[in-house]
C-alpha positions in Angstrom: -12.5 -7.8 -13.9 -9.3 -7.1 -11.4 -9.8 -8.8 -8.3 -7.3 -6.8 -6.1 -6.3 -7.6 -2.1 -6.1 -4.8 0.4 -3.1 -5.8 3.0 -3.7 -3.5 6.9 -2.3 -3.9 10.3 -4.6 -1.7 12.0 -7.3 1.5 10.7 -7.1 1.2 6.9 -7.5 5.1 5.7 -5.9 4.6 1.9 -8.2 0.9 2.2 -11.4 3.2 3.2 -10.3 5.7 0.0 -9.9 2.2 -2.3 -13.5 1.3 -1.7 -15.0 4.6 -1.9 -13.9 4.5 -5.5 -15.0 1.5 -6.4 -18.1 2.0 -5.1 -18.2 5.8 -6.7 -17.4 3.9 -9.7 -13.9 6.3 -9.7 -12.0 3.7 -9.8 -13.0 0.9 -13.1 -12.1 -2.0 -14.9 -11.4 -3.7 -11.6 -12.9 -5.0 -7.5 -12.0 -5.6 -4.5 -12.1 -8.8 -3.8 -10.9 -9.7 0.3 -9.3 -7.6 2.9 -6.6 -9.7 4.6 -4.6 -8.5 8.5 -2.1 -10.4 10.4 -4.2 -9.0 13.2 -7.3 -10.6 14.0 -7.8 -6.8 15.6 -7.2 -4.2 12.6 -10.6 -1.6 12.4 -9.6 -2.3 8.6 -11.2 -5.7 9.0 -14.6 -4.1 10.1 -15.0 -1.7 7.4 -14.6 -3.9 4.9 -17.0 -5.8 6.5 -19.1 -2.4 7.3 -18.8 -2.5 2.9 -20.2 -6.2 2.5 -16.0 -7.6 1.6 -14.5 -10.7 2.0 -11.9 -10.9 5.0 -9.4 -13.0 6.4 -6.9 -13.3 9.6 -3.9 -15.3 9.6 -2.2 -15.6 13.3 2.1 -15.2 12.4 1.9 -17.0 15.6 0.7 -20.1 14.6 3.2 -20.3 11.4 7.4 -21.5 12.3 8.8 -18.9 10.1 7.7 -15.5 8.2 8.6 -17.8 5.1 5.6 -20.7 6.0 3.1 -17.7 6.5 4.0 -16.3 3.6 3.8 -19.4 1.2 0.0 -19.9 2.7 -0.7 -15.9 2.1 0.4 -16.2 -1.7 -1.8 -19.6 -1.5 -4.4 -18.1 -0.2 -3.9 -15.2 -2.7 -4.1 -17.2 -5.3 -7.0 -19.7 -4.4 -8.9 -16.3 -5.2 -7.1 -14.9 -8.1 -6.2 -12.0 -6.8 -4.4 -10.1 -9.1 -3.2 -6.8 -7.4 -2.1 -6.6 -4.0 -2.3 -2.9 -2.2 -0.2 -3.3 0.9 -2.2 -0.3 3.4 -0.4 -0.1 6.2 1.0 -3.4 6.5 3.0 -3.6 9.3 4.5 -7.3 8.1 7.9 -7.9 5.8 6.7 -9.9 2.7 9.7 -12.8 2.9 10.9 -13.6 -0.5 8.4 -16.6 -1.1 5.5 -14.4 -0.9 7.5 -11.6 -3.4 8.7 -14.7 -6.0 5.3 -14.9 -6.1 3.5 -11.8 -6.9 6.2 -9.9 -8.7 5.3 -6.2 -10.0 1.6 -6.8 -8.6 2.1 -5.6 -4.9 1.2 -1.7 -4.3 2.5 -0.3 -1.2 1.6 3.7 -0.5 5.1 5.7 1.2 4.1 9.6 2.8 7.0 11.0 1.8 8.6 11.6 -1.9 11.4 7.7 -2.0 14.0 7.3 -2.6 14.8 10.4 0.6 12.8 9.1 4.1 13.0 5.6 2.8 14.5 1.7 4.3 14.1 0.6 8.3 12.0 2.1 10.6 11.0 4.2 8.6 7.1 4.2 8.3 4.6 6.5 10.4 5.1 9.6 12.1 9.1 8.2 12.5 9.1 9.6 8.6 8.0 12.7 8.8 10.3 13.4 11.7 12.7 12.7 10.6 11.7 15.0 7.0 11.6 18.1 9.6 14.7 17.1 11.0 16.6 17.0 8.5 14.8 20.5 7.1 13.8 19.6 3.5 11.3 22.2 2.0 9.2 19.6 0.2 8.0 15.7 1.4 5.7 14.1 0.3 3.4 10.5 -0.9 4.8 7.6 -3.5 3.4 4.5 -4.2 5.0 2.7 -5.9 5.5 -1.1 -6.9 7.1 -3.3 -3.6 10.5 -5.0 -4.1 13.0 -7.4 -2.3 13.9 -4.4 -0.9 12.2 -2.5 1.5 10.5 1.2 -0.2 12.5 0.3 -3.9 10.9 -0.4 -6.1 8.9 1.2 -8.9 7.5 4.3 -8.6 3.9 4.9 -10.4 2.8 8.2 -9.2 4.2 10.7 -6.4 2.7 13.9 -4.9 5.1 16.7 -3.8 3.0 19.0 -0.5 5.0 21.4 1.2 6.9 21.5 4.3 5.5 24.0 6.5 8.3 26.4 9.1 5.8 24.9 11.8 5.0 21.4 10.9 5.0 18.5 13.8 5.3 15.4 12.4 1.9 15.3 13.2 0.1 18.1 11.3 2.4 16.9 8.5 1.3 13.8 7.9 -2.6 14.9 8.5 -2.1 17.2 5.4 -0.2 14.7 3.7 -2.5 11.8 3.7 -4.9 13.1 1.7 -2.4 13.0 -0.8 -1.4 9.1 -0.2 -5.0 8.5 -0.4 -5.5 10.7 -4.2 -2.3 8.9 -5.6 -3.2 5.7 -3.8 -6.5 5.5 -6.2 -5.0 6.5 -9.0 -2.7 3.8 -8.8 -4.7 1.6 -9.0 -6.7 2.7 -11.4 -4.1 2.8 -14.1 -4.0 -0.4 -12.8 -7.0 -1.9 -13.6 -7.0 0.1 -16.5 -3.9 -1.8 -17.8 -2.3 1.3 -18.7 0.9 0.1 -15.5 4.2 -1.2 -17.8 7.8 -1.9 -15.5 10.5 -1.4 -17.5 13.7 -1.5 -15.4 13.6 1.3 -12.8 10.9 3.1 -14.5 6.8 2.4 -14.6 5.0 3.6 -18.0 2.5 4.8 -18.0 0.3 3.9 -21.2 -2.4 5.8 -23.6 
C-alpha cells in the first residue's frame, strides 16, 4: 500500500480529484496519508479535513533557511513513511535537501506540454498567457517526476488540448484543468501499481 502526501498552497482542485479517485477506488494500492501546506489558510487543508484525511502545516518563517524548512519537512514525511509526494499547486520551490530525500518519488503537474513553457515564473495563468502570445496551436498538461531543475524532470503523462483562436489565458486554463486532473490520476494510479520505471530522462510504463 503506497502512502501518499499531497502538497498544496491554495485551493487544491487537483487534490480533490485525487481524493475522489481514491474514494471511488479508481486508484488502488495506495492512500493519501497526509495533506501538507506551507500556508495555514490554504483551502486544500479544508478539503482534506472534510474527507477525514490527516493534515500538516509548517510556517516557513519559523525556520532560518529554506533548507532547514525542507529538512524538517522531509523528516516529517519520513516519520509518516510517505512513498510518494504529489505537488498540487504547491508554490514553494523544493530545495536540494528535500529532493535528495525523495528523488524519483515526487510528482508535479504543469499546465503546458513540457519542455515548452516551463521554468522559473511559469505557473498558473503566466503559462497560458505565454502559450497564447506565442501562437502555438496545441497546449495541454504534463505530469512529471520533479528533479533539481524547474519543470525539467522525466515526463510520465501528457495530454494535448487545442488552443482556440478566441482563447484567453482564463478560458484556456479552464479547458485544460480537467485534463490535469485526469493525467494526475493516471500517473498516481500507475505509481501505486508499481508500473513506473525511470531510465535516464525517460519514464517507462511497464505492463
